[in-house]
N, C-alpha and C positions, 0 to 999 in steps of 0.2 A: 396515796393511791398506788397500787402495785404497778410494776412496769408492764407495758403491753408489748409482747414479742411476736405474737401471732394472733390469728383470728379467734382461736379458742380462748386465749387470755381475754380478748375483747368481750366474748360472750359471757365469760365469768363475771366481768364487771357489770354487764347488762343484767345479769341474773340477780343483782342486788337492787335493781330498780323496779318499783311497783308502778302499775299503770294508773295514771291519774293526771292531774294538771295543777298548775300554780297560776295565781293572778299576779298583778304587778307588785303587790306587797308581799309576795312569796307565801301567801296563804295556800295551803294544800287542800285539794279536793279529790277524794277517792270515791269511786262507784257512784258518781253523780254527774249529770250533764247540766244540772240546774245552774244557771248563771254563766255557763261556758261561753256562749256567743258574745256576751257583753264584757265579761271579766277576763277571759283568757288572754295571755300574752306568751309569746314564744320564749321559753326559758333558755338561759345560757347553760352550756354544758356543765360548768362548775356548780350551778344551782341544782341541776338534776342530780349530780353526784352527792352534793351536800344533803339535799332533802330526800334523796332516794325515791323520787317520783317524777314521772313524765309520760305524756301521751306519745303517740307515734311520731308526731312532728318533733317533739323535744328529743325523743330517743334517737331519731335519725341525725339530729344535729350533734348529739353526744357521739354517735358512731362516726360522724364526719371528723370531729376533732380527734378522736382516738385513731382513726385510720391514717391520719397524717403521719403517725409514727411508724407505720408499716410501709413497705416498699411495694404497694399494690395499687393498680389503677382502679378507681372507683367513681361511681356517679350516684346521684340521688334522684328519685322519681316521685312525682305527685300524681296519683290517679284520682280522677273525679268523675262522678256520674251526676249529670244535671237532670234530676227527676223533677217533675212539676211540683211535687209535694215535699220533697226532702233532698238535701244535698249529701251525697255519700262521698267520702274522701279517704285516702290512705297515702302515707309516704313510706318509702322503703329505700334501702341502699343495695346497690349491685356492685360487685367487684369482679375483676378478672384475674385469673391465675392459671398459668400453664395452658393457655388457649381454651379455657373453659370459663363459663360465667356462673356466678354464685349470687343467690338472693339471700341476704342476711336478714332474718326476721326475728324480732323480739317482742313487738307490741301485740301481735295476734297470737294468743295462746295456742290455738289449734294449728297454727302454721309455724310456730316457734322453731328456729333452728337455722341451719345453713343448707340450702338446697342447690344442687349442682345441675347445670344445663350445658348442652353443647353449643347453643346459640343464644344471643340476647332475645331473638324473636320467640324461641321456645319458653324462655324465662318469663317474658312479659305476658305471653299468652296464658301461662299457668297462673300467674298472679291475677290476671283479669278474671279467670274462671273462679278462683278462690274468693276474689272480691265480690263477685256476683253471688256466690253461695253464702258467704259470710253475711252479706247485707240482705239476704233473702229477696233478691231481685229476680222475680220469675220471668218476666218478659223484658229483657234489656234491649232497648233501642240503641244499637252501637253508635249511632250518630251523636248520641249524648254522652258517650264515654270518651274521656280524653286522658292521655298520659303525657306528662310534661317532665322533661329532664331539667332540673333546676340547680342553680348555684346557691351558695351559702347566703341565706337571708340575714338581715340585721336582727340582733337579739331584741327582745321586749317589744316586738311589733304585735299588734292586735290580730285577731283572726282574719278580718277582711283584708288587711294589708299582707298577711301571710299568703292568703289565697291569690291575691293579685300578683305578688312576687313570683309564686310558682307558675301561674298562668302566663307570665311573661317569659318563661323558660322555653326551651326547644320542644315543640309539639312532636311527639313520637307516634308514628303510625304503625299499627300492627294488623 
């Protein structure tokens, strides 16, 4: 793998990753949610790089591992909307540089890129609005939307354990 010297190098690495997921046996699934709830396990960054596939959970963990080589403060966030019919989620990485906040997004095609904000509040508010639009949530009851700042989870945990890990993070109010 090429050396990561800056955030643009990191984005170039991410651009080699296709959106999808792997199961415990490293079987790759692209463009399907079939079996996801039962078979998905959080991939190790090395596996994402090797197989060139990962969903937003996997890609954020790859980003976390690559960011450690950069001298930038960063955090990871889990956004979840508890709808009675469906659970909507997204993870993303935020970093700080020169007193500004940046949302690094690779998994959402229509939001892919590095987005700059003057405050963390403005950043999270924007991600929330895009989350609502992306998931086509017309009437969002904000009491059921939560944002958690979470630390590195164990690799190869299942979906429910990943959610539980993130929900045990710091609840962020906006």
